[in-house]
C-alpha positions in Angstrom: 18.5 -7.0 26.4 18.4 -4.5 29.2 17.6 -1.2 27.5 16.4 -0.1 24.1 16.5 3.5 23.2 13.6 4.1 20.8 13.5 7.2 18.5 10.8 8.2 16.0 12.2 10.3 13.1 10.2 12.7 11.1 11.7 15.9 9.4 14.7 15.6 11.9 17.5 14.1 9.8 19.5 17.4 10.1 19.6 17.0 14.0 19.3 13.3 14.7 23.0 12.8 14.4 23.7 15.1 17.2 21.1 13.2 19.4 22.7 9.8 18.6 26.2 11.2 19.2 25.1 12.3 22.7 23.9 8.6 23.3 27.4 7.1 22.9 28.7 7.6 26.4 25.4 6.7 28.1 25.0 3.4 26.2 28.7 2.4 26.7 28.0 2.4 30.4 25.0 0.0 30.3 25.4 -3.6 29.6 23.0 -4.9 26.9 21.6 -1.8 25.2 20.7 -0.9 21.7 19.0 1.8 19.6 15.9 1.5 17.3 14.9 4.2 15.0 11.4 4.2 13.4 11.6 6.4 10.3 8.4 8.1 9.4 10.3 10.3 6.7 9.5 9.5 3.0 13.2 9.3 2.4 15.2 6.4 3.8 17.4 7.1 6.8 19.4 3.8 6.9 22.5 5.1 5.1 22.8 8.1 7.3 22.7 6.0 10.4 25.2 3.4 9.3 27.9 6.2 9.2 27.5 6.8 13.0 30.1 5.1 15.2 30.6 3.4 17.6 27.3 1.7 17.8 24.9 0.6 15.1 21.2 1.6 15.2 18.6 -0.4 13.8 16.2 1.3 11.5 12.6 0.5 10.7 11.8 2.2 7.5 8.0 3.2 7.4 8.5 6.0 5.1 5.2 7.7 5.8 4.2 9.9 8.8 2.0 7.4 10.8 2.2 9.4 13.9 4.1 9.4 17.2 2.3 6.6 19.2 1.6 4.3 16.2 5.2 4.4 15.2 6.5 3.6 18.7 4.1 0.8 19.1 5.5 -0.6 15.7 9.0 -0.4 17.3 8.0 -2.1 20.5 6.7 -5.2 18.5 10.4 -6.0 18.1 10.5 -7.3 21.8 13.9 -6.0 22.6 14.7 -4.3 25.9 13.5 -5.0 29.4 13.1 -1.2 29.6 12.3 1.1 26.8 13.3 4.8 26.6 11.3 6.9 24.2 13.4 9.7 23.0 12.8 12.4 20.6 15.4 13.0 17.8 15.8 16.8 18.7 17.2 16.0 22.2 20.8 15.8 23.5 21.4 13.6 26.4 24.0 14.4 29.2 26.5 11.7 30.3 25.1 9.3 32.7 21.4 10.1 32.3 20.3 6.7 31.4 22.1 5.0 34.1 20.5 7.3 36.7 17.0 6.8 35.2 17.4 3.1 35.3 18.6 3.2 38.9 15.2 4.9 39.8 12.9 2.5 37.9 14.8 -0.5 39.3 14.7 0.7 42.9 10.9 0.1 43.2 8.8 -2.4 41.3 5.9 0.1 41.6 7.8 2.7 39.6 6.5 2.2 36.1 7.7 5.2 34.2 10.7 7.7 34.9 11.3 11.1 33.1 14.1 13.8 33.2 13.5 17.4 33.0 13.4 18.7 29.4 15.2 22.1 29.1 15.6 24.7 26.4 18.8 26.5 25.4 18.8 28.7 28.5 18.4 25.6 30.8 14.7 26.4 31.6 12.4 23.5 32.2 9.9 23.1 29.4 6.2 23.5 30.4 5.3 20.1 29.0 8.3 18.3 30.4 6.0 16.8 33.3 2.9 17.6 35.1 0.0 16.8 37.3 -3.7 15.9 36.7 -4.8 17.6 33.7 -8.5 19.0 34.0 -10.4 21.5 31.9 -9.8 24.2 34.6 -6.1 23.4 35.1 -5.5 23.8 31.4 -7.1 27.1 31.1 -5.5 28.3 34.3 -2.1 27.3 33.0 -2.9 29.1 29.7 -3.9 32.4 31.6 -1.3 32.2 34.4 1.7 30.0 33.3 3.8 29.1 36.4 6.6 27.0 34.9 8.2 24.2 36.9 10.0 24.7 40.2 12.6 22.0 40.1 15.4 23.5 42.1 15.3 20.5 44.5 17.2 17.6 43.3 15.0 15.0 45.2 13.2 12.6 42.9 9.5 13.2 43.1 6.1 11.7 41.8 4.0 13.3 39.2 0.9 12.4 37.1 2.7 12.3 33.7 6.0 12.9 32.0 6.7 13.9 28.4 7.0 11.2 25.7 10.0 13.2 24.4 12.2 11.4 27.0 10.3 8.6 28.8 11.6 5.4 30.5 9.1 2.7 30.9 9.1 -0.9 31.9 8.4 -3.0 28.6 6.0 -5.4 30.4 4.0 -2.5 31.6 3.9 -0.9 28.0 2.7 -4.3 26.8 0.1 -4.5 29.6 -1.3 -1.1 28.5 -1.5 -2.1 25.0 1.0 0.6 24.0 0.1 4.1 23.1 -3.4 4.7 22.0 -3.2 5.1 18.3 -6.3 7.4 18.1 -3.8 10.1 19.0 -1.8 11.1 16.0 0.4 13.4 18.1 0.2 15.0 21.6 -1.5 13.6 24.7 -0.7 10.0 24.1 2.1 10.3 26.7 -0.3 11.9 29.2 -2.9 9.1 28.5 -0.3 6.3 28.9 0.8 7.6 32.3 -2.9 7.9 33.4 -3.5 4.3 32.5 -0.3 3.2 34.4 -1.4 5.2 37.5 -4.8 3.5 37.3 -2.9 0.2 37.6 -1.1 1.3 40.8 2.2 2.4 39.1 4.1 5.4 40.1 5.4 8.1 37.6 8.6 9.6 38.7 10.8 12.7 37.7 14.5 12.9 38.3 15.1 16.7 38.3 18.9 16.5 38.4 18.8 14.9 34.9 18.2 17.7 32.5 17.9 16.7 28.8 18.1 19.5 26.1 15.0 19.5 23.8 14.9 21.5 20.7 11.1 21.7 20.6 9.0 21.9 17.5 11.7 21.0 15.1 9.8 18.3 13.2 6.6 20.2 12.6 6.9 23.5 10.8 3.1 24.1 10.1 2.1 25.9 13.3 -1.6 26.0 12.5 -2.0 22.3 11.8 0.3 21.6 14.8 -2.2 23.4 17.0 -5.2 21.6 15.5 -3.6 18.2 16.3 -3.0 19.5 19.8 -6.7 20.5 20.3 -8.0 17.3 18.5 -5.8 15.1 20.8 -6.8 17.2 23.9 -10.5 16.7 23.1 -10.1 12.9 22.6 -8.2 12.6 25.8 -11.0 14.3 27.9 -13.7 12.4 26.1 -11.9 9.1 26.7 -11.0 9.7 30.3 -13.5 12.1 31.8 -16.6 11.9 29.8 -18.8 14.2 27.6 -19.7 16.9 30.2 -16.1 17.7 31.0 -15.2 17.6 27.3 -17.9 20.2 26.5 -16.8 22.5 29.3 -13.3 22.2 28.1 -14.3 23.2 24.4 -16.2 26.2 25.9 -13.4 27.4 28.0 -10.7 27.0 25.4 -12.8 28.5 22.6 -10.9 32.0 22.4 -7.7 30.1 22.3 -9.0 27.8 19.5 -10.1 30.8 17.4 -6.8 32.5 17.8 -4.4 29.6 17.4 -6.3 27.4 14.7 -8.9 29.6 12.8 -6.8 32.8 12.5 -3.3 31.4 12.8 -1.9 31.5 9.2 1.8 31.2 10.2 
């Protein structure tokens, strides 16, 4: 098997059909490809998926929310594609995107991970589509002075991380890294995975002419808990990779944001 597209579903059954419909032409142009869905919803998804033509997607029914990384790790135990494309269910993929991403990763053995640019309804690049080295100062700077992404140039370029919402990775590299760190429930597991890949000498690339629509935030309605998961994962990421001192610095710098977004956020 050349390519497996792997999707974790949670609270997205109303929009996952649109995502799967957008995969049809992409998969038809790739020899030996398939789709695997890990369903974290309490309700079964199998019957809905069976109605979608022309391809059949395999569903692993977990039926509880075990988190993003753990669910994808479970899917990767299937030992399917040579390349794995992690894809969020609230995305729509333009024709030819997968073929172009595969051409990048196959062109150089040191390219371990490739991402597109995730965009919103207006075609604007999402802030968390890709990025460079995350430090306490860079995170606070981006909060105070958001700059967005300048991706007018169509040349493929190297970054430090790409979003797990649309991430192509070599299966043997994913296995070598031990998969996603399951200490993250959601957020930062993709940044961490890319960091571990770079430590092994692999390159993380972005193909800016591939723009995948991402309807961000559809699977998690509770904004307060969502923010808490984000900050918890952020703290674990820094403690794991940069030590206690930088983690304490981060917590001090972000304290006003934490109070605003978690303690006093009741929406």
